[in-house]
VOVEXFI-633008 format. One record per residue (C-alpha): x, y, z; residue in three letters. Coordinates in Angstrom, 2 decimals. Example, Ala and Ser with C-alpha at 12.3 -4.5 7.8 and 13.67 -1.06 7.14 Angstrom:
<rs>
[[12.30 -4.50 7.80] ALA];
[[13.67 -1.06 7.14] SER];
</rs>
This chain:
<rs>
[[-21.43 -36.81 -40.49] MET];
[[-21.08 -39.36 -38.54] SER];
[[-24.34 -41.31 -39.22] ASP];
[[-23.56 -41.51 -43.18] VAL];
[[-20.84 -44.35 -44.07] THR];
[[-18.95 -44.79 -47.52] LEU];
[[-18.56 -47.94 -49.24] ARG];
[[-17.34 -49.16 -52.46] PRO];
[[-19.73 -49.45 -55.49] ALA];
[[-20.49 -52.87 -56.66] LEU];
[[-21.83 -53.91 -59.97] PRO];
[[-25.15 -54.80 -57.80] ALA];
[[-25.52 -51.00 -57.40] ASP];
[[-25.60 -50.46 -61.16] ASP];
[[-29.06 -49.65 -61.17] ALA];
[[-29.09 -47.19 -58.57] LEU];
[[-26.00 -45.53 -59.61] LEU];
[[-27.52 -45.02 -62.88] ALA];
[[-31.08 -43.72 -60.90] ARG];
[[-28.77 -41.31 -59.82] HIS];
[[-27.17 -40.12 -62.82] PHE];
[[-30.67 -39.55 -64.39] HIS];
[[-31.75 -37.82 -61.37] ASP];
[[-29.55 -36.01 -61.09] MET];
[[-29.73 -33.99 -64.61] TRP];
[[-33.61 -34.16 -63.77] ARG];
[[-32.28 -31.84 -60.46] ASP];
[[-30.33 -30.00 -63.33] ASN];
[[-33.76 -29.11 -65.35] ASP];
[[-33.34 -31.19 -68.14] VAL];
[[-36.60 -32.12 -69.15] PRO];
[[-37.75 -35.91 -69.15] ASP];
[[-38.32 -35.94 -72.55] GLU];
[[-34.49 -35.17 -73.90] VAL];
[[-33.63 -38.12 -71.96] ILE];
[[-33.41 -41.31 -73.70] VAL];
[[-35.86 -43.91 -72.62] PRO];
[[-33.37 -46.96 -72.70] ASP];
[[-30.93 -44.40 -70.17] TRP];
[[-30.68 -46.79 -67.18] GLU];
[[-29.37 -49.67 -69.92] ALA];
[[-26.73 -47.05 -71.12] ARG];
[[-25.42 -46.05 -67.88] VAL];
[[-25.16 -49.93 -66.83] THR];
[[-23.37 -50.38 -70.36] ALA];
[[-21.21 -47.57 -69.18] PHE];
[[-19.96 -48.49 -65.80] LEU];
[[-19.32 -52.39 -66.97] ALA];
[[-16.74 -50.97 -69.98] ASP];
[[-15.90 -48.27 -67.62] ALA];
[[-14.96 -50.67 -64.96] ARG];
[[-13.43 -53.23 -67.79] ALA];
[[-11.09 -50.51 -69.33] ARG];
[[-10.79 -47.19 -67.15] LEU];
[[-10.48 -48.13 -63.76] ASP];
[[-13.70 -46.75 -62.42] TYR];
[[-14.47 -46.52 -59.02] HIS];
[[-17.92 -45.53 -57.18] GLY];
[[-18.60 -45.01 -54.20] VAL];
[[-22.08 -45.02 -51.67] ILE];
[[-23.09 -42.83 -49.59] ALA];
[[-25.86 -45.05 -46.70] GLU];
[[-27.28 -44.21 -43.43] SER];
[[-28.92 -46.38 -41.27] ALA];
[[-28.86 -48.89 -44.07] GLY];
[[-30.39 -46.45 -46.81] ALA];
[[-28.67 -45.29 -50.04] VAL];
[[-28.46 -41.32 -49.56] VAL];
[[-25.61 -40.85 -52.59] GLY];
[[-23.05 -41.89 -54.40] SER];
[[-20.66 -40.68 -56.96] ALA];
[[-17.76 -41.90 -59.59] GLY];
[[-14.50 -41.60 -61.24] GLY];
[[-12.51 -43.11 -63.47] GLN];
[[-9.70 -42.42 -66.09] LEU];
[[-10.49 -39.54 -68.77] PHE];
[[-11.22 -41.42 -71.72] ALA];
[[-9.83 -38.64 -73.78] GLY];
[[-11.10 -36.57 -76.69] LEU];
[[-8.39 -36.55 -78.72] TYR];
[[-5.30 -39.27 -79.25] PRO];
[[-3.29 -39.46 -76.33] ASP];
[[0.23 -38.84 -77.22] VAL];
[[1.68 -37.64 -73.25] LEU];
[[3.51 -40.14 -70.94] ALA];
[[1.47 -40.81 -68.31] PRO];
[[3.95 -39.40 -66.03] ALA];
[[3.00 -36.13 -67.65] HIS];
[[-0.97 -36.64 -68.42] ARG];
[[-2.34 -39.46 -66.65] LYS];
[[-6.26 -37.68 -66.35] TYR];
[[-8.21 -38.65 -63.91] GLY];
[[-12.51 -37.32 -64.02] TYR];
[[-15.22 -37.38 -61.63] VAL];
[[-19.09 -38.07 -62.57] TRP];
[[-22.05 -38.61 -61.22] GLY];
[[-21.78 -36.86 -57.74] VAL];
[[-25.51 -37.32 -56.53] TYR];
[[-27.19 -36.31 -52.79] VAL];
[[-30.65 -37.28 -52.27] GLU];
[[-32.84 -34.03 -51.46] GLU];
[[-33.30 -34.40 -48.24] GLY];
[[-29.80 -35.17 -47.32] TRP];
[[-27.88 -32.03 -49.54] ARG];
[[-25.95 -29.54 -47.74] CYS];
[[-24.53 -31.80 -44.81] ARG];
[[-21.22 -32.50 -46.62] GLY];
[[-21.90 -35.90 -47.91] ILE];
[[-21.37 -34.57 -51.68] ALA];
[[-17.66 -33.45 -50.50] ARG];
[[-17.34 -36.83 -48.83] ARG];
[[-18.02 -38.71 -51.82] LEU];
[[-16.02 -36.77 -53.97] THR];
[[-12.78 -37.18 -51.81] GLU];
[[-13.27 -40.62 -51.60] ALA];
[[-13.09 -40.94 -55.60] VAL];
[[-10.53 -38.21 -55.62] LEU];
[[-8.20 -41.19 -53.15] ALA];
[[-9.02 -43.40 -55.84] HIS];
[[-7.60 -41.51 -58.93] LEU];
[[-4.69 -40.75 -56.50] LYS];
[[-3.66 -44.24 -55.90] GLU];
[[-3.90 -45.03 -59.58] ILE];
[[-1.32 -42.21 -60.48] GLY];
[[-3.97 -39.76 -61.82] CYS];
[[-1.75 -36.18 -62.12] THR];
[[-4.80 -34.08 -63.12] ARG];
[[-8.78 -34.43 -62.16] VAL];
[[-11.28 -32.79 -64.31] PHE];
[[-15.10 -33.19 -63.49] LEU];
[[-18.42 -30.94 -65.16] HIS];
[[-19.86 -29.00 -62.16] SER];
[[-23.47 -28.21 -61.92] SER];
[[-24.44 -24.78 -60.78] PRO];
[[-25.49 -26.38 -57.47] HIS];
[[-22.46 -28.67 -57.11] GLY];
[[-19.67 -25.52 -57.77] ARG];
[[-19.10 -24.64 -54.14] THR];
[[-18.38 -28.26 -53.47] VAL];
[[-16.02 -28.47 -55.89] TYR];
[[-14.47 -24.64 -55.29] ASP];
[[-13.74 -25.92 -51.57] LYS];
[[-12.32 -28.93 -52.75] LEU];
[[-9.77 -26.68 -55.02] GLY];
[[-10.84 -27.25 -58.21] PHE];
[[-9.82 -24.38 -60.82] GLU];
[[-11.76 -23.20 -64.00] PRO];
[[-10.03 -24.27 -67.11] THR];
[[-9.83 -23.10 -70.33] ASN];
[[-12.59 -25.20 -71.59] GLU];
[[-14.98 -22.93 -74.02] MET];
[[-18.12 -24.26 -75.57] GLY];
[[-20.37 -23.12 -78.37] LEU];
[[-23.94 -23.94 -78.86] ALA];
[[-24.76 -24.62 -82.26] LEU];
[[-28.16 -24.77 -82.18] ARG];
</rs>
């Protein structure tokens, strides 16, 4: 899609990235009343920390000067103590892939994800993970992502 260009996200784009992250949840049927009121401040603080500690890289998709999508990726911070050598386990994480409603199904999410994957590969990641929405699953399947052994249990 030649009318859409990609560029790195800058700290000045953080409010936009936060809005896309919010809208991603809303598009996946998460009601506004369960999203915390200070969501924008939380996302922008997270982005600042991820840039400082986790080599965060965001990507913005634009057409004719208008933003039509965004995505980000970073080193995976881990859920437990990391005791494996980085050559074996340096994981990346893709998150916040979002395309504005009128621009979907044009390959933009794929291009955004590929740009984030290139960054994660460049910084030496050995594997990349993401959590897909039902809408995004086909994009990630086509990129070679495979289901993992992650399991969940609802406690409420």
